[in-house]
C-alpha positions in Angstrom: 5.2 44.0 42.9 6.3 40.9 41.0 7.9 41.1 37.7 7.0 38.8 34.9 10.0 36.9 33.7 10.4 36.5 30.0 12.8 34.4 28.0 15.7 36.3 26.4 15.1 37.1 22.7 15.9 34.1 20.5 15.6 31.6 23.4 13.3 28.6 22.9 11.6 26.2 25.2 13.2 22.8 25.1 11.3 20.3 22.9 9.7 17.3 24.4 11.5 14.3 23.0 10.7 10.6 23.3 14.4 9.9 23.9 14.6 12.2 26.9 11.0 12.2 28.3 9.6 8.9 27.1 6.9 8.5 24.4 3.8 10.6 24.4 0.8 8.7 25.9 -1.2 9.3 22.8 1.5 7.7 20.6 1.6 4.7 23.0 -2.2 4.3 22.7 -2.1 4.6 18.9 0.7 2.0 18.9 -1.4 -0.4 21.1 -4.4 0.0 18.8 -2.2 -0.7 15.8 -0.9 -3.9 17.4 -4.4 -5.0 18.3 -5.7 -4.3 14.7 -2.6 -6.1 13.3 -3.1 -9.2 15.5 -6.8 -9.4 14.9 -6.1 -9.2 11.1 -3.6 -12.1 11.6 -0.7 -10.0 10.1 2.9 -9.9 11.3 5.0 -6.8 11.6 6.9 -8.0 8.6 3.6 -8.4 6.6 2.7 -4.7 7.3 6.3 -3.6 6.5 6.3 -5.3 3.2 2.9 -4.0 2.2 3.7 -0.4 3.1 7.4 -0.4 2.1 9.1 -0.2 5.5 11.0 -2.5 7.8 9.3 -4.5 10.5 11.4 -2.6 13.0 9.6 0.6 12.1 6.2 -1.1 12.7 7.6 -2.4 16.0 8.6 1.1 17.0 5.2 2.4 16.0 3.5 -0.2 18.2 5.7 0.6 21.2 5.1 4.4 20.7 8.9 5.0 20.2 8.2 6.8 17.0 5.2 8.8 16.1 2.9 7.7 13.3 2.5 10.5 10.7 -1.0 11.3 9.5 -0.3 9.9 6.0 1.1 6.6 7.5 -1.9 6.4 9.9 -4.2 6.7 6.9 -2.3 3.9 5.0 -2.5 1.7 8.1 -6.2 2.3 8.5 -6.8 1.3 4.9 -4.6 -1.8 5.2 -6.3 -2.8 8.5 -9.8 -1.8 7.2 -10.4 0.4 10.2 -11.4 4.1 10.3 -8.6 6.4 11.4 -10.6 7.2 14.5 -10.2 3.6 15.6 -6.6 4.3 16.6 -7.7 6.9 19.1 -10.8 5.0 20.4 -10.7 4.5 24.1 -7.9 7.0 24.8 -8.4 8.7 28.1 -6.1 11.1 29.8 -4.6 9.3 32.8 -5.6 5.8 31.6 -2.5 5.1 29.5 -1.7 1.9 31.3 -4.9 0.1 30.4 -4.9 -2.4 27.6 -7.8 -2.2 25.1 -8.2 -5.9 25.0 -6.5 -8.8 26.8 -4.4 -11.4 25.0 -7.0 -14.2 25.7 -9.7 -12.1 24.1 -7.6 -11.6 21.0 -7.0 -15.4 20.8 -10.7 -16.0 21.2 -11.6 -13.6 18.3 -9.0 -15.2 16.1 -10.3 -18.7 16.9 -13.9 -17.7 16.1 -12.8 -16.2 12.8 -11.2 -19.5 11.8 -14.5 -21.3 12.0 -15.6 -21.7 8.4 -19.2 -22.8 9.0 -21.5 -19.7 9.5 -24.0 -21.9 11.4 -21.4 -23.2 13.8 -20.0 -19.7 14.4 -23.5 -18.4 15.2 -24.0 -21.3 17.7 -20.7 -20.6 19.5 -21.5 -16.9 19.6 -25.0 -17.6 21.1 -23.4 -20.0 23.6 -20.8 -17.4 24.6 -23.6 -14.7 25.0 -25.6 -17.1 27.2 -22.6 -17.9 29.4 -21.8 -14.2 29.7 -25.3 -13.3 30.8 -25.7 -16.3 33.2 -25.4 -14.7 36.6 -25.5 -18.0 38.4 -22.0 -18.9 37.1 -19.1 -17.9 39.3 -17.0 -15.0 37.9 -13.3 -15.3 37.1 -12.4 -13.6 40.4 -14.5 -16.1 42.4 -13.3 -19.2 40.6 
């Protein structure tokens, strides 16, 4: 008959810490989403730090998942970035922590389109991009 082992009275399980065990995958994902939202908004880490009363290093640590974003700070960031709080968790899948939500060239493309002042020209470019994307006769990136 096997005996169930119990921890001695007063003993605690060791806490999971980022320093010892690395950042939690959810914190890393939230950080990536924060960075993506910041870049799409055209803000620097310093800009965010100034607006929320913290150093750019804290923003940097949030983005790298080194420190956890509190609920109140996440709310402040969502207001500043004009994103719902749920945005920071969008796309999180257990086991898919290594995936990036958006590639660097896609971010640059979105930024470039946002810089176009003429609504008509912006619509023409969007239409062109949709047509190129749906044209199956063009070679894919892997084939080119």
